[in-house]
C-alpha positions in Angstrom: 153.2 16.6 0.9 150.5 17.5 -1.6 151.9 19.2 -4.7 149.6 22.1 -5.7 149.6 22.7 -9.5 146.5 24.8 -10.0 144.6 27.5 -8.1 141.4 25.4 -8.2 143.2 22.5 -6.5 144.3 24.9 -3.7 140.8 26.2 -3.3 139.3 22.7 -3.0 141.8 21.9 -0.2 141.2 25.2 1.6 137.4 24.6 1.5 137.9 21.8 4.0 139.3 24.1 6.7 136.6 24.6 9.3 135.2 28.0 10.3 135.8 29.6 13.7 134.4 27.0 16.2 133.2 29.7 18.6 133.2 33.1 16.8 133.6 36.0 19.1 132.0 39.3 18.2 134.6 41.4 20.0 137.3 39.9 17.7 135.0 40.4 14.7 135.8 36.8 13.6 134.7 35.9 10.1 136.4 33.1 8.1 138.0 34.2 4.9 136.2 32.2 2.1 138.4 29.7 0.3 137.9 31.3 -3.1 139.2 34.6 -1.8 142.1 33.0 0.1 143.1 30.8 -2.8 143.1 33.7 -5.2 145.2 35.9 -3.0 147.6 33.1 -2.2 148.0 32.2 -5.8 148.8 35.8 -6.7 151.3 36.0 -3.9 152.8 32.7 -5.1 153.0 34.0 -8.7 154.8 37.1 -7.5 157.3 35.1 -5.6 156.2 35.9 -2.1 155.6 32.3 -0.8 157.7 29.5 -2.2 160.8 29.0 -0.1 160.0 32.0 2.1 159.2 32.3 5.8 155.5 33.2 6.3 153.5 34.7 9.1 149.6 34.5 9.2 148.8 37.2 11.8 145.3 36.9 13.3 145.2 33.6 11.5 141.9 32.3 12.8 141.6 28.7 11.8 144.8 29.1 9.7 143.8 29.4 6.1 146.7 31.6 5.0 149.3 29.7 7.0 148.1 26.4 5.7 147.7 27.6 2.1 151.3 29.0 2.2 152.6 25.7 3.5 150.8 23.9 0.6 152.4 26.3 -1.9 156.0 25.5 -0.7 156.7 28.0 2.1 159.9 27.3 3.9 158.2 27.8 7.3 154.7 29.1 8.0 153.5 30.3 11.4 149.9 31.3 12.3 149.3 33.5 15.3 146.0 34.4 16.9 144.7 35.4 20.4 141.8 32.9 20.2 142.7 29.5 21.7 139.6 27.8 20.1 140.7 28.8 16.6 144.3 27.9 17.1 143.2 24.4 18.2 141.2 24.0 15.0 144.1 25.2 12.9 146.5 22.7 14.6 144.1 19.8 14.0 143.6 20.7 10.3 147.4 21.0 9.7 148.0 17.7 11.4 145.2 16.0 9.3 147.0 17.4 6.2 150.3 16.1 7.5 152.0 19.5 7.1 155.5 19.5 8.6 156.5 23.1 7.9 153.5 24.9 9.5 152.8 25.7 13.2 150.4 27.8 15.3 150.8 29.7 18.5 148.6 31.9 20.7 149.5 35.6 20.7 148.2 36.9 24.0 148.5 40.6 23.4 148.9 42.4 20.0 151.8 44.9 20.6 154.5 46.0 18.3 157.2 43.9 19.9 155.2 40.7 20.7 155.4 39.2 17.3 159.1 39.4 17.0 159.5 37.9 20.5 157.2 35.0 19.7 158.8 34.3 16.3 162.2 34.3 17.9 161.0 31.8 20.6 159.3 29.6 18.0 162.4 29.4 15.9 164.9 28.4 18.6 164.5 24.9 17.1 165.5 26.1 13.7 168.1 28.9 13.3 168.8 32.3 14.7 168.8 33.9 11.3 165.0 33.5 10.8 163.3 36.5 9.5 159.7 37.2 8.5 159.7 37.5 4.7 155.9 37.6 4.0 153.0 38.4 6.3 149.3 37.9 5.7 146.8 39.6 7.9 143.0 40.0 8.0 142.5 42.4 10.9 139.0 43.4 12.2 137.4 45.6 9.5 135.6 47.8 12.0 132.3 46.9 10.3 130.6 46.1 13.6 129.7 48.7 16.2 130.7 46.2 19.0 134.3 46.1 17.8 136.7 48.7 19.1 137.9 51.0 16.3 141.6 51.2 15.4 142.5 47.6 15.7 143.6 47.5 12.1 146.2 50.2 12.8 147.7 48.0 15.5 148.0 45.1 13.0 149.7 47.5 10.5 152.2 48.7 13.2 153.1 45.1 14.1 153.4 44.1 10.5 155.6 47.0 9.6 157.9 46.1 12.5 158.2 42.5 11.4 157.9 41.6 7.7 159.5 42.5 4.3 156.3 42.0 2.4 152.7 42.4 3.8 149.3 41.4 2.4 146.7 43.3 4.4 142.9 43.2 4.2 140.9 46.4 4.8 137.5 47.9 4.0 137.6 49.4 0.5 136.2 52.6 1.9 139.3 53.1 4.0 141.7 52.6 1.0 143.1 56.1 0.9 143.7 56.3 4.7 145.3 52.9 4.9 147.6 53.5 2.0 148.8 56.7 3.5 149.3 55.1 6.9 151.4 52.3 5.4 153.4 54.9 3.4 154.0 57.0 6.6 155.5 53.9 8.2 158.0 53.3 5.3 155.8 51.0 3.1 155.2 51.1 -0.6 151.9 49.7 -1.9 152.8 47.7 -5.0 149.5 45.8 -5.7 145.8 46.1 -4.8 143.3 43.2 -4.9 139.6 43.9 -4.5 137.0 41.4 -3.3 133.3 41.1 -2.3 133.7 39.6 1.2 130.6 37.8 2.5 129.8 38.1 6.2 127.6 35.2 7.1 124.9 35.2 9.8 127.0 34.0 12.8 126.1 36.5 15.5 122.7 36.9 17.3 122.3 40.5 16.1 122.6 39.6 12.4 119.4 39.9 10.5 120.5 38.9 7.0 121.8 35.4 6.1 124.8 37.0 4.3 126.0 40.6 4.1 128.7 41.5 1.5 131.3 44.1 2.2 133.8 45.5 -0.3 137.4 44.9 0.8 140.8 45.6 -0.6 144.0 43.7 0.0 147.2 45.7 -0.2 150.5 44.2 -1.0 153.0 46.4 0.7 156.8 46.3 0.3 158.3 47.3 3.7 161.5 49.5 3.5 161.5 50.4 7.2 163.3 47.2 8.4 
């Protein structure tokens, strides 16, 4: 397997991961740019949240965080999404990279108990002591009127029922609310990473070629499980 020694090396590999093959507006699907994903993954790796750990990429799209975690030495890495098209692309990419410690599955409904059930099923071929140690998620921002509000709260609920450490993307304008929501669930926000996230012109109603939104990624230590 490829040995990653520098963040730039990781970014160059992640650049090759395709975007959503058939982006769906109701899922608010935007691919995380490789420079953002590599920066966050490198920070998580430096903190000790990836190497030798079990990783979940929740709402993985085409798998950038699951694949990146695998490249950085995760013990096992699993990407979950409700979109079959994106999962197919993720599987093809991981196979092309010859990654043996990463897999992808379709999550049909996002509910608080679904993730644990799928992870348990997935790990029957490994061991019964598997636990989710680090979880990455980039839930719908709610930046589009066509997207149902509150989906990010569902992601938070699932994450807090599942993982020891969580990296979660949110609109910067919602920082106070999201931090308080995590804390109300038993989480402690230890780190904050801010990015300008480009939203490309992928839907028919888009007028600009690119629209940047300010996002924040929270690293949350979960003391509720």
